[in-house]
C-alpha positions as protocol buffer text, in pm:
chain_id: "A"
residue {
  index: 1
  type: UNK
  ca { x: 10605 y: 1898 z: 304 }
}
residue {
  index: 2
  type: UNK
  ca { x: 10469 y: 1634 z: 413 }
}
residue {
  index: 3
  type: UNK
  ca { x: 10127 y: 1467 z: 335 }
}
residue {
  index: 4
  type: UNK
  ca { x: 9776 y: 1687 z: 455 }
}
residue {
  index: 5
  type: UNK
  ca { x: 9425 y: 1538 z: 381 }
}
residue {
  index: 6
  type: UNK
  ca { x: 9128 y: 1707 z: 498 }
}
residue {
  index: 7
  type: UNK
  ca { x: 8832 y: 1551 z: 536 }
}
residue {
  index: 8
  type: UNK
  ca { x: 8534 y: 1680 z: 522 }
}
residue {
  index: 9
  type: UNK
  ca { x: 8144 y: 1605 z: 497 }
}
residue {
  index: 10
  type: UNK
  ca { x: 7806 y: 1796 z: 503 }
}
residue {
  index: 11
  type: UNK
  ca { x: 7479 y: 1768 z: 326 }
}
residue {
  index: 12
  type: UNK
  ca { x: 7340 y: 1998 z: 61 }
}
residue {
  index: 13
  type: UNK
  ca { x: 6956 y: 2046 z: 34 }
}
residue {
  index: 14
  type: UNK
  ca { x: 6897 y: 1766 z: 295 }
}
residue {
  index: 15
  type: UNK
  ca { x: 6931 y: 1522 z: -11 }
}
residue {
  index: 16
  type: UNK
  ca { x: 7266 y: 1541 z: -149 }
}
residue {
  index: 17
  type: UNK
  ca { x: 7524 y: 1396 z: 33 }
}
residue {
  index: 18
  type: UNK
  ca { x: 7900 y: 1524 z: -65 }
}
residue {
  index: 19
  type: UNK
  ca { x: 8213 y: 1424 z: 37 }
}
residue {
  index: 20
  type: UNK
  ca { x: 8563 y: 1526 z: -14 }
}
residue {
  index: 21
  type: UNK
  ca { x: 8929 y: 1530 z: -1 }
}
residue {
  index: 22
  type: UNK
  ca { x: 9255 y: 1756 z: -35 }
}
residue {
  index: 23
  type: UNK
  ca { x: 9538 y: 1662 z: -101 }
}
residue {
  index: 24
  type: UNK
  ca { x: 9801 y: 1898 z: -81 }
}
residue {
  index: 25
  type: UNK
  ca { x: 10070 y: 1712 z: -217 }
}
residue {
  index: 26
  type: UNK
  ca { x: 9936 y: 1664 z: -546 }
}
residue {
  index: 27
  type: UNK
  ca { x: 9680 y: 1983 z: -564 }
}
residue {
  index: 28
  type: UNK
  ca { x: 9380 y: 1796 z: -608 }
}
residue {
  index: 29
  type: UNK
  ca { x: 9042 y: 1754 z: -454 }
}
residue {
  index: 30
  type: UNK
  ca { x: 8852 y: 1444 z: -516 }
}
residue {
  index: 31
  type: UNK
  ca { x: 8503 y: 1487 z: -430 }
}
residue {
  index: 32
  type: UNK
  ca { x: 8219 y: 1258 z: -409 }
}
residue {
  index: 33
  type: UNK
  ca { x: 7812 y: 1363 z: -439 }
}
residue {
  index: 34
  type: UNK
  ca { x: 7500 y: 1230 z: -552 }
}
residue {
  index: 35
  type: UNK
  ca { x: 7147 y: 1350 z: -695 }
}
residue {
  index: 36
  type: UNK
  ca { x: 6842 y: 1228 z: -718 }
}
residue {
  index: 37
  type: UNK
  ca { x: 6741 y: 1001 z: -1015 }
}
residue {
  index: 38
  type: UNK
  ca { x: 6384 y: 956 z: -1104 }
}
residue {
  index: 39
  type: UNK
  ca { x: 6286 y: 607 z: -1237 }
}
residue {
  index: 40
  type: UNK
  ca { x: 5972 y: 490 z: -1486 }
}
residue {
  index: 41
  type: UNK
  ca { x: 5809 y: 214 z: -1406 }
}
residue {
  index: 42
  type: UNK
  ca { x: 5782 y: 6 z: -1736 }
}
residue {
  index: 43
  type: UNK
  ca { x: 5613 y: -362 z: -1588 }
}
residue {
  index: 44
  type: UNK
  ca { x: 5454 y: -476 z: -1304 }
}
residue {
  index: 45
  type: UNK
  ca { x: 5445 y: -841 z: -1160 }
}
residue {
  index: 46
  type: UNK
  ca { x: 5264 y: -1061 z: -906 }
}
residue {
  index: 47
  type: UNK
  ca { x: 5449 y: -1340 z: -765 }
}
residue {
  index: 48
  type: UNK
  ca { x: 5195 y: -1570 z: -607 }
}
residue {
  index: 49
  type: UNK
  ca { x: 5301 y: -1863 z: -426 }
}
residue {
  index: 50
  type: UNK
  ca { x: 5114 y: -2144 z: -359 }
}
residue {
  index: 51
  type: UNK
  ca { x: 5182 y: -2403 z: -60 }
}
residue {
  index: 52
  type: UNK
  ca { x: 5041 y: -2707 z: 68 }
}
residue {
  index: 53
  type: UNK
  ca { x: 5241 y: -2589 z: 439 }
}
residue {
  index: 54
  type: UNK
  ca { x: 4924 y: -2315 z: 490 }
}
residue {
  index: 55
  type: UNK
  ca { x: 4660 y: -2579 z: 379 }
}
residue {
  index: 56
  type: UNK
  ca { x: 4737 y: -2890 z: 497 }
}
residue {
  index: 57
  type: UNK
  ca { x: 4537 y: -2858 z: 841 }
}
residue {
  index: 58
  type: UNK
  ca { x: 4366 y: -2596 z: 805 }
}
residue {
  index: 59
  type: UNK
  ca { x: 4139 y: -2704 z: 514 }
}
residue {
  index: 60
  type: UNK
  ca { x: 4057 y: -3078 z: 458 }
}
residue {
  index: 61
  type: UNK
  ca { x: 3896 y: -3015 z: 119 }
}
residue {
  index: 62
  type: UNK
  ca { x: 4213 y: -2917 z: -57 }
}
residue {
  index: 63
  type: UNK
  ca { x: 4392 y: -3246 z: -38 }
}
residue {
  index: 64
  type: UNK
  ca { x: 4677 y: -3192 z: -302 }
}
residue {
  index: 65
  type: UNK
  ca { x: 4883 y: -2913 z: -518 }
}
residue {
  index: 66
  type: UNK
  ca { x: 4661 y: -2960 z: -846 }
}
residue {
  index: 67
  type: UNK
  ca { x: 4301 y: -2870 z: -626 }
}
residue {
  index: 68
  type: UNK
  ca { x: 4458 y: -2560 z: -452 }
}
residue {
  index: 69
  type: UNK
  ca { x: 4616 y: -2475 z: -781 }
}
residue {
  index: 70
  type: UNK
  ca { x: 4264 y: -2536 z: -953 }
}
residue {
  index: 71
  type: UNK
  ca { x: 4095 y: -2329 z: -668 }
}
residue {
  index: 72
  type: UNK
  ca { x: 4305 y: -2022 z: -716 }
}
residue {
  index: 73
  type: UNK
  ca { x: 4286 y: -2055 z: -1113 }
}
residue {
  index: 74
  type: UNK
  ca { x: 3851 y: -2055 z: -1020 }
}
residue {
  index: 75
  type: UNK
  ca { x: 3901 y: -1709 z: -860 }
}
residue {
  index: 76
  type: UNK
  ca { x: 4076 y: -1540 z: -1083 }
}
residue {
  index: 77
  type: UNK
  ca { x: 3883 y: -1614 z: -1390 }
}
residue {
  index: 78
  type: UNK
  ca { x: 3594 y: -1528 z: -1194 }
}
residue {
  index: 79
  type: UNK
  ca { x: 3695 y: -1163 z: -1215 }
}
residue {
  index: 80
  type: UNK
  ca { x: 3799 y: -1267 z: -1576 }
}
residue {
  index: 81
  type: UNK
  ca { x: 4160 y: -1305 z: -1574 }
}
residue {
  index: 82
  type: UNK
  ca { x: 4380 y: -1516 z: -1796 }
}
residue {
  index: 83
  type: UNK
  ca { x: 4525 y: -1734 z: -1619 }
}
residue {
  index: 84
  type: UNK
  ca { x: 4715 y: -1861 z: -1962 }
}
residue {
  index: 85
  type: UNK
  ca { x: 4978 y: -1551 z: -1897 }
}
residue {
  index: 86
  type: UNK
  ca { x: 5114 y: -1750 z: -1563 }
}
residue {
  index: 87
  type: UNK
  ca { x: 5477 y: -1836 z: -1577 }
}
residue {
  index: 88
  type: UNK
  ca { x: 5525 y: -2144 z: -1343 }
}
residue {
  index: 89
  type: UNK
  ca { x: 5857 y: -2134 z: -1135 }
}
residue {
  index: 90
  type: UNK
  ca { x: 5841 y: -2485 z: -927 }
}
residue {
  index: 91
  type: UNK
  ca { x: 6151 y: -2502 z: -875 }
}
residue {
  index: 92
  type: UNK
  ca { x: 6210 y: -2134 z: -690 }
}
residue {
  index: 93
  type: UNK
  ca { x: 5954 y: -2252 z: -437 }
}
residue {
  index: 94
  type: UNK
  ca { x: 6150 y: -2613 z: -323 }
}
residue {
  index: 95
  type: UNK
  ca { x: 6480 y: -2371 z: -285 }
}
residue {
  index: 96
  type: UNK
  ca { x: 6294 y: -2169 z: -35 }
}
residue {
  index: 97
  type: UNK
  ca { x: 6293 y: -2486 z: 165 }
}
residue {
  index: 98
  type: UNK
  ca { x: 5892 y: -2552 z: 209 }
}
residue {
  index: 99
  type: UNK
  ca { x: 5796 y: -2857 z: 366 }
}
residue {
  index: 100
  type: UNK
  ca { x: 5508 y: -2937 z: 136 }
}
residue {
  index: 101
  type: UNK
  ca { x: 5414 y: -2893 z: -230 }
}
residue {
  index: 102
  type: UNK
  ca { x: 5365 y: -2595 z: -374 }
}
residue {
  index: 103
  type: UNK
  ca { x: 5483 y: -2352 z: -674 }
}
residue {
  index: 104
  type: UNK
  ca { x: 5560 y: -1999 z: -761 }
}
residue {
  index: 105
  type: UNK
  ca { x: 5360 y: -1839 z: -1027 }
}
residue {
  index: 106
  type: UNK
  ca { x: 5425 y: -1509 z: -1216 }
}
residue {
  index: 107
  type: UNK
  ca { x: 5210 y: -1300 z: -1381 }
}
residue {
  index: 108
  type: UNK
  ca { x: 5353 y: -1043 z: -1613 }
}
residue {
  index: 109
  type: UNK
  ca { x: 5177 y: -721 z: -1732 }
}
residue {
  index: 110
  type: UNK
  ca { x: 5244 y: -324 z: -1834 }
}
residue {
  index: 111
  type: UNK
  ca { x: 4882 y: -291 z: -1668 }
}
residue {
  index: 112
  type: UNK
  ca { x: 4880 y: -162 z: -1289 }
}
residue {
  index: 113
  type: UNK
  ca { x: 4483 y: -150 z: -1308 }
}
residue {
  index: 114
  type: UNK
  ca { x: 4497 y: -553 z: -1391 }
}
residue {
  index: 115
  type: UNK
  ca { x: 4804 y: -589 z: -1159 }
}
residue {
  index: 116
  type: UNK
  ca { x: 4599 y: -465 z: -845 }
}
residue {
  index: 117
  type: UNK
  ca { x: 4300 y: -651 z: -1000 }
}
residue {
  index: 118
  type: UNK
  ca { x: 4534 y: -972 z: -960 }
}
residue {
  index: 119
  type: UNK
  ca { x: 4553 y: -908 z: -567 }
}
residue {
  index: 120
  type: UNK
  ca { x: 4205 y: -913 z: -481 }
}
residue {
  index: 121
  type: UNK
  ca { x: 4217 y: -1250 z: -391 }
}
residue {
  index: 122
  type: UNK
  ca { x: 4193 y: -1379 z: -72 }
}
residue {
  index: 123
  type: UNK
  ca { x: 4267 y: -1748 z: -46 }
}
residue {
  index: 124
  type: UNK
  ca { x: 4396 y: -1998 z: 203 }
}
residue {
  index: 125
  type: UNK
  ca { x: 4772 y: -2108 z: 86 }
}
residue {
  index: 126
  type: UNK
  ca { x: 4804 y: -1825 z: -202 }
}
residue {
  index: 127
  type: UNK
  ca { x: 5067 y: -1549 z: -101 }
}
residue {
  index: 128
  type: UNK
  ca { x: 5063 y: -1282 z: -287 }
}
residue {
  index: 129
  type: UNK
  ca { x: 5368 y: -996 z: -386 }
}
residue {
  index: 130
  type: UNK
  ca { x: 5324 y: -714 z: -593 }
}
residue {
  index: 131
  type: UNK
  ca { x: 5629 y: -619 z: -806 }
}
residue {
  index: 132
  type: UNK
  ca { x: 5753 y: -365 z: -1006 }
}
residue {
  index: 133
  type: UNK
  ca { x: 6068 y: -329 z: -1310 }
}
residue {
  index: 134
  type: UNK
  ca { x: 6171 y: 14 z: -1313 }
}
residue {
  index: 135
  type: UNK
  ca { x: 6382 y: 180 z: -1589 }
}
residue {
  index: 136
  type: UNK
  ca { x: 6594 y: 493 z: -1593 }
}
residue {
  index: 137
  type: UNK
  ca { x: 6541 y: 710 z: -1889 }
}
residue {
  index: 138
  type: UNK
  ca { x: 6900 y: 795 z: -2059 }
}
residue {
  index: 139
  type: UNK
  ca { x: 6712 y: 1203 z: -2026 }
}
residue {
  index: 140
  type: UNK
  ca { x: 6670 y: 1146 z: -1662 }
}
residue {
  index: 141
  type: UNK
  ca { x: 6991 y: 974 z: -1653 }
}
residue {
  index: 142
  type: UNK
  ca { x: 7196 y: 1315 z: -1797 }
}
residue {
  index: 143
  type: UNK
  ca { x: 6919 y: 1550 z: -1551 }
}
residue {
  index: 144
  type: UNK
  ca { x: 7061 y: 1372 z: -1245 }
}
residue {
  index: 145
  type: UNK
  ca { x: 7469 y: 1366 z: -1374 }
}
residue {
  index: 146
  type: UNK
  ca { x: 7465 y: 1702 z: -1473 }
}
residue {
  index: 147
  type: UNK
  ca { x: 7262 y: 1766 z: -1086 }
}
residue {
  index: 148
  type: UNK
  ca { x: 7534 y: 1600 z: -948 }
}
residue {
  index: 149
  type: UNK
  ca { x: 7822 y: 1769 z: -1107 }
}
residue {
  index: 150
  type: UNK
  ca { x: 7728 y: 2093 z: -1028 }
}
residue {
  index: 151
  type: UNK
  ca { x: 7655 y: 1998 z: -642 }
}
residue {
  index: 152
  type: UNK
  ca { x: 8057 y: 1840 z: -675 }
}
residue {
  index: 153
  type: UNK
  ca { x: 8171 y: 2121 z: -809 }
}
residue {
  index: 154
  type: UNK
  ca { x: 7996 y: 2433 z: -609 }
}
residue {
  index: 155
  type: UNK
  ca { x: 8161 y: 2189 z: -298 }
}
residue {
  index: 156
  type: UNK
  ca { x: 8517 y: 2155 z: -404 }
}
residue {
  index: 157
  type: UNK
  ca { x: 8541 y: 2552 z: -519 }
}
residue {
  index: 158
  type: UNK
  ca { x: 8420 y: 2600 z: -146 }
}
residue {
  index: 159
  type: UNK
  ca { x: 8666 y: 2385 z: -8 }
}
residue {
  index: 160
  type: UNK
  ca { x: 8955 y: 2574 z: -206 }
}
residue {
  index: 161
  type: UNK
  ca { x: 8882 y: 2886 z: -78 }
}
residue {
  index: 162
  type: UNK
  ca { x: 8924 y: 2742 z: 285 }
}
residue {
  index: 163
  type: UNK
  ca { x: 9309 y: 2749 z: 198 }
}
residue {
  index: 164
  type: UNK
  ca { x: 9291 y: 3022 z: -60 }
}
residue {
  index: 165
  type: UNK
  ca { x: 9355 y: 2835 z: -375 }
}
residue {
  index: 166
  type: UNK
  ca { x: 9128 y: 2832 z: -680 }
}
residue {
  index: 167
  type: UNK
  ca { x: 8958 y: 2539 z: -797 }
}
residue {
  index: 168
  type: UNK
  ca { x: 9095 y: 2454 z: -1134 }
}
residue {
  index: 169
  type: UNK
  ca { x: 8995 y: 2161 z: -1415 }
}
residue {
  index: 170
  type: UNK
  ca { x: 8861 y: 1813 z: -1401 }
}
residue {
  index: 171
  type: UNK
  ca { x: 9137 y: 1536 z: -1383 }
}
residue {
  index: 172
  type: UNK
  ca { x: 8876 y: 1212 z: -1341 }
}
residue {
  index: 173
  type: UNK
  ca { x: 8540 y: 1173 z: -1331 }
}
residue {
  index: 174
  type: UNK
  ca { x: 8308 y: 849 z: -1241 }
}
residue {
  index: 175
  type: UNK
  ca { x: 7976 y: 754 z: -1203 }
}
residue {
  index: 176
  type: UNK
  ca { x: 7737 y: 461 z: -1087 }
}
residue {
  index: 177
  type: UNK
  ca { x: 7489 y: 510 z: -1370 }
}
residue {
  index: 178
  type: UNK
  ca { x: 7242 y: 247 z: -1343 }
}
residue {
  index: 179
  type: UNK
  ca { x: 6980 y: 229 z: -1592 }
}
residue {
  index: 180
  type: UNK
  ca { x: 6717 y: -87 z: -1524 }
}
residue {
  index: 181
  type: UNK
  ca { x: 6668 y: -256 z: -1219 }
}
residue {
  index: 182
  type: UNK
  ca { x: 6545 y: -578 z: -1140 }
}
residue {
  index: 183
  type: UNK
  ca { x: 6207 y: -676 z: -1039 }
}
residue {
  index: 184
  type: UNK
  ca { x: 6179 y: -539 z: -672 }
}
residue {
  index: 185
  type: UNK
  ca { x: 5875 y: -494 z: -436 }
}
residue {
  index: 186
  type: UNK
  ca { x: 5683 y: -191 z: -480 }
}
residue {
  index: 187
  type: UNK
  ca { x: 5584 y: -124 z: -111 }
}
residue {
  index: 188
  type: UNK
  ca { x: 6027 y: -83 z: -60 }
}
residue {
  index: 189
  type: UNK
  ca { x: 6061 y: 184 z: -277 }
}
residue {
  index: 190
  type: UNK
  ca { x: 6296 y: 442 z: -210 }
}
residue {
  index: 191
  type: UNK
  ca { x: 6498 y: 732 z: -421 }
}
residue {
  index: 192
  type: UNK
  ca { x: 6780 y: 611 z: -641 }
}
residue {
  index: 193
  type: UNK
  ca { x: 7049 y: 837 z: -609 }
}
residue {
  index: 194
  type: UNK
  ca { x: 7336 y: 884 z: -928 }
}
residue {
  index: 195
  type: UNK
  ca { x: 7701 y: 903 z: -794 }
}
residue {
  index: 196
  type: UNK
  ca { x: 7967 y: 1074 z: -927 }
}
residue {
  index: 197
  type: UNK
  ca { x: 8297 y: 1083 z: -792 }
}
residue {
  index: 198
  type: UNK
  ca { x: 8556 y: 1377 z: -986 }
}
residue {
  index: 199
  type: UNK
  ca { x: 8915 y: 1474 z: -915 }
}
residue {
  index: 200
  type: UNK
  ca { x: 8969 y: 1836 z: -982 }
}
residue {
  index: 201
  type: UNK
  ca { x: 9325 y: 2015 z: -989 }
}
residue {
  index: 202
  type: UNK
  ca { x: 9373 y: 2306 z: -765 }
}
residue {
  index: 203
  type: UNK
  ca { x: 9612 y: 2640 z: -928 }
}
């Protein structure tokens, strides 16, 4: 009997996209499914890019980077923010291709309120970006994994019915489990999905 493959695509609950392939020669059905993976924000960071590119012609009172940094720190100290906690990444600034002097400063905190406070400055030559670091707990990972497995099993059973066969045992399973993320923009946040690939036998 020649090899026959059936590819079917559809969505369940508008968020769990499922993909499946039936292989009648090997008597298997391979299903890829996903489920929402809930993350928790564990750290906040403000990235401050200080660049003389923006102030060279616009503000003649600021003649160099040291003056710009001093002016920025003065505004922060007026907000009772400890500027000694900044981490400087000067080489990161020059790798971005700026033409004039500048630097990049990072401020990390566990407090969202403090991070938001850092964004309240409005100074020419200082560009601010709000970032977060997220974590997936083992408990949330397990919830998403079980949900994805339930979806793949239900889908595989439905496919087997279309060719008058019964779903068998799992032959193989893999997942894209991702517990920790690097820093990312809060406003570019998206719903993470845990994806599983399951190969079922057919009886």
